[in-house]
C-alpha positions, -999 to +999 in steps of 0.1 A: -007-023+277-039-014+258-037+003+224-058+033+237-034+037+267-004+037+245-019+063+222-028+086+251+007+085+264+021+093+230-003+122+226+007+136+260+043+135+248+035+152+215+013+179+230+040+198+249+031+235+251+055+262+240+069+286+266+048+317+271+058+350+255+030+374+265+011+353+289+006+317+300+012+291+273-021+274+269-020+245+244+002+232+216-014+228+182-036+197+179-017+165+180-028+138+156-044+106+167-061+082+144-062+047+130-031+036+110-034+046+073-019+030+043+015+045+036+011+070+064+042+091+069+051+103+104+069+136+102+093+144+131+079+168+157+090+204+153+107+220+183+083+238+206+109+267+210+097+298+192+118+328+183+112+362+199+104+376+164+080+349+153+043+359+148+019+346+174-018+342+182-033+354+215-064+337+228-091+351+251-110+322+267-131+347+287-143+361+254-153+326+242-173+321+273-189+356+270-199+348+234-214+315+244-234+332+271-247+359+248-258+333+222-274+311+248-294+341+260-304+351+225-318+317+217-339+318+248-320+292+268-318+265+241-288+242+242-257+253+222-237+227+204-203+244+201-189+238+166-151+239+170-141+222+137-111+230+116-088+234+146-112+257+164-114+281+135-077+288+139-078+292+176-069+256+185-093+227+189-083+217+225-080+253+235-116+260+225-130+229+241-112+236+274-125+271+275-161+261+268-165+228+286-188+231+316-201+266+305-238+270+311-258+262+279-230+243+261-245+210+252-213+195+236-190+199+207-193+195+169-163+185+147-160+172+112-128+150+113-126+118+133-091+129+143-105+160+159-131+140+179-106+115+191-081+143+200-107+159+222-111+127+241-074+121+243-071+155+260-096+148+286-127+165+272-157+146+287-187+164+271-208+150+242-191+151+208-209+150+175-188+138+146-203+156+116-183+138+089-181+103+073-164+074+089-159+037+080-170+008+102-137+003+120-134+040+126-169+043+139-162+015+163-133+034+176-154+066+179-183+048+196-160+032+222-150+068+230-186+079+234-186+100+202-219+103+184-217+099+146-238+118+120-252+094+094-264+102+059-257+070+039-276+036+044-258+022+074-285+005+095-270-030+092-235-018+101-248+002+131-268-028+143-237-049+141-217-024+160-243-022+187-241-060+192-203-059+192-202-031+218-231-046+237-248-013+242-271+010+221-256+032+194-268+068+192-267+086+159-278+119+144-292+120+109-281+146+084-309+156+060-302+173+026-332+196+022-315+216-005-279+224+002-268+196-021-237+185-002-242+158+024-273+142+038-302+118+029-325+136+005-357+147+022-378+128-004-361+096+006-361+103+043-389+082+057-375+049+044-340+059+056-353+067+091-375+036+092-345+014+085-326+029+114-356+029+138-362-008+132-326-018+139-319-034+173-297-012+195-298+018+172-312+051+186-319+082+166-307+110+188-313+139+165-319+153+130-301+182+113-298+202+082-274+229+070-288+260+054-274+274+021-276+310+036-296+323+007-327+337+023-353+325-002-338+291-006-333+287+032-370+291+037-376+263+011-351+241+029-368+248+062-402+239+047-389+206+033-371+197+065-402+203+086-424+184+061-401+154+065-403+156+102-441+157+100-441+126+078-419+108+103-443+117+132-472+103+112-452+071+107-445+068+144-408+073+140-389+094+165-366+119+148-349+131+180-339+167+186-338+191+157-311+216+149-302+236+119-289+271+129-252+278+126-241+314+132-258+332+102-291+313+104-291+318+142-290+356+137-315+356+108-341+330+115-354+326+151-380+302+137-352+278+129-337+276+164-356+244+169-344+223+199-307+233+197-284+257+178-249+250+166-228+282+161-192+281+151-177+315+140-201+334+164-186+317+194-152+331+184-168+366+184-168+373+147-198+381+125-198+362+092-213+392+074-208+429+082-245+438+085-251+410+110-234+430+138-263+455+137-289+427+131-278+404+160-276+426+191-252+400+205-222+421+215-198+394+204-161+398+213-134+384+191-116+357+210-082+358+194-056+382+180-027+379+156+004+398+163+041+400+153+070+425+157+087+449+133+119+432+123+133+459+099+129+495+088+140+508+055+140+544+041+131+546+005+135+576-018+108+585-043+109+559-071+127+532-051+110+499-046+105+470-022+092+435-026+092+409-054+085+423-088+090+458-073+055+454-059+058+487-040+073+517-056+076+548-034+056+578-046+075+600-021+103+597+003+090+572+029+099+544+053+089+507+051+086+483+080+091+446+074+069+421+093+078+384+098+044+370+087+033+360+052+009+338+034+027+306+045+017+316+080-019+321+069-019+358+064-039+367+034-021+377+002-049+401-006-041+421+026-016+442+006-032+473-007-064+472+015-056+461+051-041+482+078-023+470+109-019+487+143+015+498+157+017+519+188-020+528+186-017+541+150-028+523+118-005+518+088-013+503+054+000+470+042+017+477+009+034+459-020+028+422-018+025+396+010+052+370+003+055+336+019+072+348+050+070+386+051+048+416+047+055+453+041+039+482+059+044+519+050+050+538+082+064+570+068+094+591+077+076+609+106+064+578+125+079+567+158+078+530+148+109+511+158+124+476+153+108+453+179+075+472+182+045+449+184+022+449+154-014+439+157-030+425+125-063+422+142-077+417+177-107+425+199-103+463+199-130+482+181-107+496+155-089+464+148-116+437+146-111+410+120-143+421+102-127+454+094-100+437+073-124+413+057-146+441+046-118+464+034-102+435+014-135+420+002-127+386+017-146+362+038-139+363+076-136+325+072-107+329+048-091+355+070-093+335+102-092+298+094-059+294+076-034+305+102-007+278+104-006+255+134+032+264+135+022+298+150+023+295+188-010+302+206-008+320+239-035+328+265-037+366+267-030+381+301 
């Protein structure tokens, strides 16, 4: 039996989906697949049985597809590389790919980790995949055998030529250029020599070229100028740079002149605007594609002066009632939510108070509310008054921090 076949069978076993609570169970958290690592520990799989009172994430694949269509229309029909890195921005890597594969305008998927790229293949995703992170030669060979395109930014022509001979077929790559972000990429001033080395290698094909903007308006324009200057020098040298792409969600909204041949949104596909003012700028009508919910597990009446939480974080200023929620910072809920965020219970909003502990949060519902134990609590969802941007703005945190840290232990369900 082949190594790949064995791995695929193992992954199918590990990827058992939990039972549905509020709809059809969609996909278990991403299972790991990768090359053996030195000293790698294999933790036992947790049970897929979740308790009635566990917090959960609901997913709207129809909203994902809606957002993809809106973005595709905004960029005047250019291809969209769907960036679903970091476990699909909290929604689930495979969930995201399954919802978007085959959607008009989606040209493929972008991920950062080799494990993510291989997981997509192991779960039957057929579309193009761009690996936007580093990999060693043996890892690249594994990726290339699975028809995954690597992004290159270090001198690697000799290695890629060797892999092309070994695989007996051309190797396609995309070049990451650093035009000013200062993170990854060949520096634009060294770009011609870097590209020439790749172009002259037998069996190596430059499929595309890319940059990442700093998202500082003035500096972005300088980055754009330097990138385009390098592409011009390559053209003069007779070197094909392939398709050009630079625009993630924020540049996509801000800079139509940087749409180039393709765009690569991430957060926007999930229906969330990275910055508050972009909702008015974009005219995109993006719909949040997932919600986080839990249930009230306890209610406590407090008299004025009584307290709740570690360190007496909440002290009642009047006679009141506190609801305890079974979600905390170990689940990915933000510590900073206490004192600024509100949650929705029975169509009313109540403040998060005290402190967010590892496993619990406190909400002041007051003595006159009709909140009961077992009532569903919405931290955020796709309703206008409960969008994730509202919490991010109120608590002065990034939407990325709010959305991308929810634990893979939380079950994901497809909303009905």
